[in-house]
C-alpha positions as CSV (number, residue, x, y, z in Angstrom):
1,M,12.4,217.4,-25.8
2,K,14.7,220.1,-24.5
3,A,18.5,220.7,-24.6
4,L,20.2,223.1,-22.3
5,M,23.5,224.4,-23.4
6,L,25.8,226.1,-20.8
7,E,29.1,227.9,-21.1
8,N,28.8,228.8,-24.7
9,P,29.7,225.7,-26.7
10,H,30.0,226.6,-30.4
11,T,26.6,227.0,-32.1
12,D,27.6,224.5,-34.8
13,A,26.3,221.9,-32.4
14,D,22.7,223.3,-32.5
15,P,21.7,222.0,-36.0
16,F,22.6,218.4,-34.9
17,L,20.5,218.8,-31.7
18,T,17.5,220.4,-33.5
19,S,17.6,217.6,-36.1
20,A,17.1,215.2,-33.3
21,G,13.9,217.0,-32.2
22,L,15.5,219.0,-29.4
23,A,14.5,222.6,-28.6
24,V,17.8,224.3,-27.7
25,T,18.2,226.8,-24.9
26,R,21.5,228.5,-24.1
27,H,22.9,230.2,-21.0
28,P,26.3,231.9,-21.3
29,G,27.9,230.9,-18.0
30,A,28.1,227.8,-15.8
31,L,25.4,226.9,-13.3
32,Q,25.9,225.0,-10.0
33,G,23.8,223.3,-7.4
34,D,20.2,224.2,-6.9
35,E,20.4,226.8,-9.7
36,L,21.5,224.0,-12.1
37,I,18.8,221.6,-10.8
38,E,16.1,224.1,-11.3
39,A,17.3,224.8,-14.9
40,L,17.3,221.1,-15.7
41,Q,13.7,220.3,-14.9
42,G,12.2,218.9,-18.0
43,V,15.5,218.9,-19.8
44,T,16.6,215.8,-21.8
45,V,20.1,216.8,-22.9
46,L,22.6,219.0,-21.0
47,G,25.6,220.5,-22.8
48,I,28.5,221.9,-20.7
49,R,32.2,222.7,-20.9
50,S,34.6,222.6,-17.9
51,K,33.0,224.7,-15.3
52,T,29.5,223.2,-14.6
53,N,29.7,220.5,-12.0
54,V,27.1,217.7,-12.5
55,T,27.0,216.0,-9.1
56,A,25.2,212.9,-7.9
57,E,22.7,215.2,-6.2
58,V,22.0,217.0,-9.5
59,L,21.5,213.7,-11.3
60,K,19.2,212.4,-8.6
61,R,16.9,215.5,-8.7
62,C,16.8,215.7,-12.5
63,P,15.0,212.5,-13.7
64,S,14.2,213.7,-17.2
65,L,18.0,214.1,-18.0
66,R,19.1,211.3,-20.3
67,C,22.3,212.6,-21.9
68,I,25.2,214.9,-21.0
69,G,27.5,216.3,-23.7
70,A,30.9,217.6,-22.4
71,F,32.1,220.0,-25.1
72,C,35.7,219.5,-24.0
73,I,38.2,216.7,-23.4
74,G,37.7,216.1,-19.7
75,T,34.7,214.7,-17.8
76,N,36.0,215.1,-14.2
77,Q,33.3,217.9,-13.7
78,I,30.7,215.1,-14.1
79,D,30.0,212.4,-11.5
80,V,30.3,209.7,-14.3
81,A,29.6,206.9,-11.9
82,A,26.4,208.5,-10.7
83,A,25.4,209.2,-14.3
84,T,26.0,205.6,-15.3
85,A,23.9,204.3,-12.3
86,K,21.1,206.6,-13.6
87,G,21.5,205.4,-17.2
88,V,22.5,208.9,-18.4
89,A,24.8,208.7,-21.4
90,V,27.9,210.9,-21.3
91,F,29.8,212.0,-24.4
92,N,33.0,214.2,-24.7
93,A,35.5,215.2,-27.4
94,P,38.7,213.4,-26.6
95,F,40.6,214.4,-29.8
96,S,39.0,217.6,-31.2
97,N,41.1,220.3,-29.5
98,T,44.4,218.3,-29.4
99,R,46.1,220.4,-32.0
100,S,45.0,223.7,-30.5
101,V,46.5,222.8,-27.1
102,V,49.7,221.6,-28.7
103,E,50.1,224.9,-30.7
104,L,49.5,226.9,-27.5
105,A,52.2,224.9,-25.7
106,I,54.7,225.4,-28.5
107,G,54.0,229.1,-28.7
108,E,54.4,229.5,-24.9
109,I,57.6,227.5,-24.9
110,I,59.2,229.8,-27.5
111,A,57.8,232.9,-25.8
112,L,59.2,231.9,-22.4
113,M,62.6,230.8,-23.8
114,R,62.9,234.2,-25.5
115,R,61.5,236.1,-22.5
116,L,59.0,237.8,-24.9
117,T,56.6,238.7,-22.1
118,Q,59.2,240.9,-20.4
119,R,60.3,242.5,-23.7
120,D,56.7,243.2,-24.6
121,R,55.9,244.7,-21.2
122,A,58.9,247.0,-21.3
123,L,58.0,248.4,-24.7
124,H,54.4,249.0,-23.6
125,E,55.7,250.9,-20.6
126,G,58.0,253.0,-22.9
127,R,61.3,251.3,-22.2
128,W,63.7,250.0,-24.9
129,E,65.4,246.8,-23.5
130,K,67.2,245.1,-26.4
131,S,69.2,242.2,-24.9
132,A,70.1,238.6,-25.5
133,A,70.3,238.0,-21.7
134,G,68.2,234.9,-20.7
135,A,67.0,234.3,-24.3
136,H,67.5,230.9,-25.9
137,E,66.6,228.9,-28.9
138,V,64.4,225.9,-28.4
139,R,66.5,223.8,-30.9
140,G,68.7,221.4,-29.0
141,K,66.7,221.7,-25.7
142,T,65.2,218.7,-24.0
143,L,61.4,218.8,-23.5
144,G,60.0,216.5,-20.8
145,I,56.4,215.6,-21.3
146,I,54.4,214.3,-18.3
147,G,51.4,212.5,-19.6
148,Y,51.8,210.9,-23.1
149,G,48.1,210.8,-24.2
150,N,46.7,212.4,-27.3
151,I,48.0,215.9,-26.5
152,G,51.4,214.8,-25.1
153,A,52.1,212.5,-28.0
154,Q,51.3,215.2,-30.6
155,L,53.3,217.8,-28.7
156,S,56.2,215.3,-28.9
157,V,56.0,215.1,-32.7
158,V,55.8,218.9,-33.2
159,A,58.6,219.6,-30.7
160,E,60.9,217.1,-32.4
161,A,60.2,218.8,-35.7
162,L,61.6,222.0,-34.1
163,G,64.8,220.3,-33.2
164,M,64.0,219.5,-29.6
165,T,64.9,216.3,-27.8
166,V,61.8,214.7,-26.3
167,V,61.5,212.6,-23.3
168,F,58.3,211.5,-21.6
169,Y,56.8,209.8,-18.5
170,D,53.5,208.1,-18.3
171,K,52.2,205.7,-15.7
172,A,50.6,203.6,-18.5
173,E,52.5,201.8,-21.3
174,K,52.6,204.2,-24.3
175,L,54.2,203.8,-27.7
176,A,56.9,206.4,-28.2
177,L,56.5,208.5,-31.4
178,G,59.5,209.5,-33.5
179,N,62.6,209.6,-31.5
180,A,60.9,210.3,-28.1
181,Q,62.4,208.4,-25.2
182,R,60.4,206.9,-22.4
183,M,61.7,207.7,-18.9
184,R,61.6,205.0,-16.2
185,S,60.5,207.5,-13.5
186,L,59.3,211.1,-13.1
187,D,62.5,211.9,-11.2
188,E,64.6,210.8,-14.2
189,L,62.6,213.1,-16.5
190,L,62.9,216.1,-14.2
191,R,66.7,215.7,-14.0
192,V,67.3,215.8,-17.8
193,S,64.6,218.3,-19.0
194,D,65.1,221.9,-19.9
195,I,61.3,222.3,-20.3
196,I,58.6,220.5,-18.5
197,S,55.1,220.3,-20.0
198,L,52.3,218.7,-17.9
199,H,49.5,216.9,-19.8
200,V,47.9,214.5,-17.3
201,D,44.2,213.8,-17.0
202,G,41.8,214.8,-14.3
203,V,41.6,211.6,-12.2
204,T,41.6,212.3,-8.5
205,S,44.9,210.4,-8.0
206,N,46.7,213.2,-9.9
207,A,45.7,215.8,-7.3
208,S,48.7,217.7,-6.1
209,M,51.1,215.4,-8.0
210,F,53.5,218.3,-8.8
211,G,54.7,220.4,-5.8
212,A,57.7,221.7,-4.0
213,E,59.5,218.3,-4.2
214,Q,59.1,218.0,-7.9
215,F,60.1,221.7,-8.6
216,A,63.2,221.2,-6.6
217,K,64.3,218.3,-8.8
218,M,64.0,220.3,-12.0
219,K,67.1,221.8,-13.6
220,S,68.1,225.3,-12.6
221,G,66.8,227.8,-15.2
222,S,64.2,225.4,-16.6
223,I,60.7,226.2,-17.9
224,F,57.4,224.8,-16.6
225,L,54.0,224.6,-18.4
226,N,50.7,223.3,-17.1
227,L,47.9,223.0,-19.7
228,S,46.2,220.0,-18.1
229,R,44.3,220.5,-14.8
230,G,44.6,223.2,-12.2
231,F,44.5,220.9,-9.1
232,V,47.5,218.9,-10.1
233,V,50.1,221.7,-9.4
234,D,50.9,223.5,-6.1
235,T,50.9,227.0,-7.4
236,Y,52.4,228.4,-4.2
237,A,55.5,226.1,-4.6
238,L,55.8,227.2,-8.3
239,R,55.7,230.8,-7.2
240,D,58.5,230.3,-4.6
241,H,60.7,228.6,-7.2
242,I,60.2,231.4,-9.7
243,L,61.0,234.1,-7.2
244,E,64.1,232.2,-6.1
245,G,65.2,232.1,-9.8
246,H,65.3,228.3,-9.9
247,I,62.5,228.2,-12.4
248,A,63.2,230.7,-15.3
249,G,59.6,230.9,-16.5
250,A,56.2,229.3,-16.5
251,A,53.0,229.2,-18.5
252,V,49.8,228.2,-16.7
253,D,46.4,227.8,-18.5
254,V,44.5,226.0,-15.7
255,F,44.0,226.9,-12.1
256,P,42.8,225.3,-8.8
257,S,40.0,227.8,-8.7
258,E,38.6,229.4,-11.8
259,P,35.7,231.9,-12.4
260,N,32.4,230.5,-13.7
261,A,31.9,233.2,-16.4
262,N,33.7,236.0,-18.2
263,G,34.0,239.2,-16.3
264,E,34.2,237.6,-12.9
265,P,37.3,238.5,-10.8
266,F,40.3,236.3,-11.0
267,D,43.1,236.0,-8.4
268,C,46.2,233.8,-8.3
269,V,49.5,233.8,-6.5
270,L,51.3,233.7,-9.9
271,R,50.0,237.1,-11.0
272,G,52.7,239.7,-11.6
273,L,55.6,237.3,-11.6
274,P,58.4,237.8,-14.2
275,N,58.4,235.7,-17.4
276,V,55.1,234.0,-16.4
277,I,52.3,233.6,-18.9
278,L,48.8,233.2,-17.5
279,T,45.9,232.3,-19.8
280,P,42.2,231.8,-18.9
281,H,41.8,228.1,-19.7
282,I,42.0,228.6,-23.4
283,G,44.1,225.7,-24.5
284,G,41.3,224.4,-26.7
285,S,39.8,227.8,-27.4
286,T,40.4,228.2,-31.1
287,L,37.6,228.6,-33.6
288,E,38.8,225.4,-35.4
289,A,38.8,223.4,-32.2
290,Q,35.4,224.7,-31.0
291,V,33.8,224.0,-34.3
292,S,35.2,220.5,-34.4
293,I,34.1,219.8,-30.8
294,A,30.6,221.1,-31.5
295,Q,30.2,218.9,-34.5
296,F,31.7,215.8,-32.8
297,V,29.7,216.0,-29.6
298,G,26.6,217.3,-31.3
299,T,26.7,214.3,-33.7
300,R,27.1,211.9,-30.7
301,I,24.2,213.4,-28.9
302,S,21.9,213.5,-31.9
303,R,22.6,209.8,-32.7
304,Y,21.9,208.8,-29.2
305,V,18.6,210.7,-29.0
306,M,17.4,209.5,-32.4
307,D,18.5,205.8,-32.4
308,G,20.2,205.0,-29.1
309,T,23.7,204.7,-30.7
310,T,26.4,205.0,-28.0
311,S,29.5,205.1,-30.1
312,M,32.3,207.0,-28.2
313,S,30.2,207.2,-25.0
314,V,32.3,207.7,-21.9
315,N,30.2,205.5,-19.7
316,L,27.7,203.3,-21.5
317,P,28.6,200.2,-23.6
318,R,29.4,201.5,-27.1
319,L,26.7,200.1,-29.4
320,A,25.5,200.8,-32.9
321,L,22.8,198.9,-34.8
322,D,21.6,199.5,-38.3
323,P,17.8,198.9,-38.5
324,S,16.4,196.5,-41.0
325,Q,13.7,197.3,-43.6
326,D,11.1,195.6,-41.4
327,T,11.9,197.6,-38.2
328,K,9.0,199.6,-36.9
329,F,10.2,200.5,-33.4
330,R,13.5,200.5,-31.5
331,L,13.8,199.7,-27.8
332,T,16.9,201.0,-25.9
333,Y,17.3,199.4,-22.5
334,V,19.8,200.3,-19.8
335,H,19.9,197.8,-17.0
336,R,22.0,196.4,-14.2
337,N,24.5,193.9,-15.5
338,T,23.1,190.7,-14.0
339,P,22.8,187.3,-15.7
340,G,19.6,186.5,-17.6
341,V,18.3,190.0,-18.2
342,L,18.4,189.7,-22.0
343,A,16.7,186.3,-21.8
344,L,13.8,187.8,-19.7
345,I,13.3,190.6,-22.3
346,N,13.3,188.3,-25.2
347,Q,11.0,185.8,-23.5
348,A,8.6,188.7,-22.7
349,L,8.7,189.9,-26.3
350,A,8.0,186.3,-27.5
351,E,5.1,185.9,-25.1
352,H,3.5,189.1,-26.6
353,G,4.0,187.9,-30.1
354,V,6.6,190.6,-30.9
355,N,9.1,189.8,-33.7
356,I,12.7,190.9,-33.2
357,T,14.4,192.1,-36.4
358,G,17.8,193.1,-34.8
359,Q,19.4,193.1,-31.4
360,I,22.8,194.0,-29.8
361,L,23.9,193.8,-26.2
362,G,26.9,195.3,-24.5
363,T,28.0,195.4,-20.9
364,A,30.5,197.6,-18.9
365,A,31.1,196.8,-15.3
366,E,27.8,197.1,-13.5
367,I,25.8,198.3,-16.5
368,G,24.3,196.5,-19.5
369,Y,22.8,198.2,-22.6
370,V,20.5,196.5,-25.2
371,I,19.2,197.9,-28.5
372,T,16.3,195.8,-29.9
373,D,14.6,196.4,-33.2
374,I,11.1,195.0,-33.6
375,A,8.6,194.8,-36.5
376,S,5.3,195.0,-34.6
377,D,3.5,197.1,-32.1
378,I,4.5,197.1,-28.5
379,P,1.8,196.1,-26.0
380,D,1.5,198.3,-22.9
381,S,1.6,195.2,-20.8
382,F,5.1,194.4,-22.1
383,I,6.3,197.9,-21.2
384,A,4.8,197.7,-17.7
385,G,6.4,194.3,-17.1
386,I,9.9,195.4,-18.2
387,T,9.8,198.7,-16.2
388,E,8.9,196.7,-13.1
389,L,11.9,194.4,-13.3
390,P,14.3,195.1,-10.5
391,D,17.3,195.5,-12.9
392,T,15.6,198.0,-15.2
393,I,17.2,201.5,-15.2
394,R,16.0,203.1,-18.4
395,L,13.7,202.0,-21.2
396,R,13.0,204.1,-24.3
397,I,10.9,203.5,-27.4
398,I,11.9,205.2,-30.6
399,D,10.0,205.1,-34.0
400,R,11.7,204.8,-37.4
401,K,11.9,208.6,-37.7
402,G,14.0,208.8,-34.6
403,V,11.1,210.2,-32.5
404,T,11.1,209.1,-28.8
405,L,7.5,207.8,-28.2
406,A,8.0,206.9,-24.6
407,A,10.7,206.9,-21.9
408,H,10.5,205.1,-18.6
409,S,12.6,204.9,-15.5
410,G,12.7,201.4,-13.9
411,Q,13.1,199.8,-10.5
412,G,16.9,199.9,-10.9
413,Y,16.9,203.7,-11.2
414,R,18.5,204.9,-8.0
């Protein structure tokens, strides 16, 4: 079996993959479209970060692909619905780089409030510009966090420790940590905040959520940060408000359009603006975070390949089953979630004299997933019968050593 790793996930992932019997190949940049499809022929596992787009067409034309590891938080670069329909497991790292993003946000807030970028530039250009003009402490300022998930919540705690007042807005009900206050509306948060930090996820409904109208409602002289997704902010509107002096500074780590690899040209309307920090999507790019992500996602992939465990899967039902002493083979079965499928499988096993030693079923929307341990050999006629069922998407047979003996796509594979 082969694993293709794109965009340089940390190499600490590789031992987990090789332990699962995967031969690992690496490519430093992202691949798209036909180039990606060609590279994925015969590949079982794909590892990516944020730039490679795994579309429905890619999934359709890469039948050997069974697992995608996103070595990052988001999965909006993957057509998860199409992957699910194909029985392709998707894993990500929802927590591993949280602290790194928070620390970058805190560092940028302090740098912007002290106008460090302008002081630094002046000295590099040979000018001594010592002044307190426009420089402020963060203590006593109000930080407004939009999106109170893992990152937003931890940013809340750290900011409060620095003496900041924290308010937040999230569409979902979230438990406030420390003394943070939930705002009833986005407009209310914009009115009271000295600093706005955006930490929303990559769902399509968040596209262009922050534009000219929202910037106009921010306090004069306030600071804006976007370390979430590039497509959620109108960068032209941000540029206008910075040039007008309404926004005193900004830090942007994500952009509507980003290069696929290091060394490629980058352009943005925010380049060259005063007191603006631009970073190349490095919120989670610390050694600690990348090692943690590599180990977390690498472990999830290796477990799935070796024994079908789907703990922390983005799209498949999350199942784990410890094999008994008598287990000889494990069947993992992805199918359409229709009534009676499990009964059909067990009836077929009984008719072939196969003894079940353990079994677990989970469903999620249109998909069902079954792990079945058996103590005897598996007749070819059973395999043929199961793969011909109209609800069968994927069937895999694994031995006690975690070796995949056979993998089949069924009638439900579409």
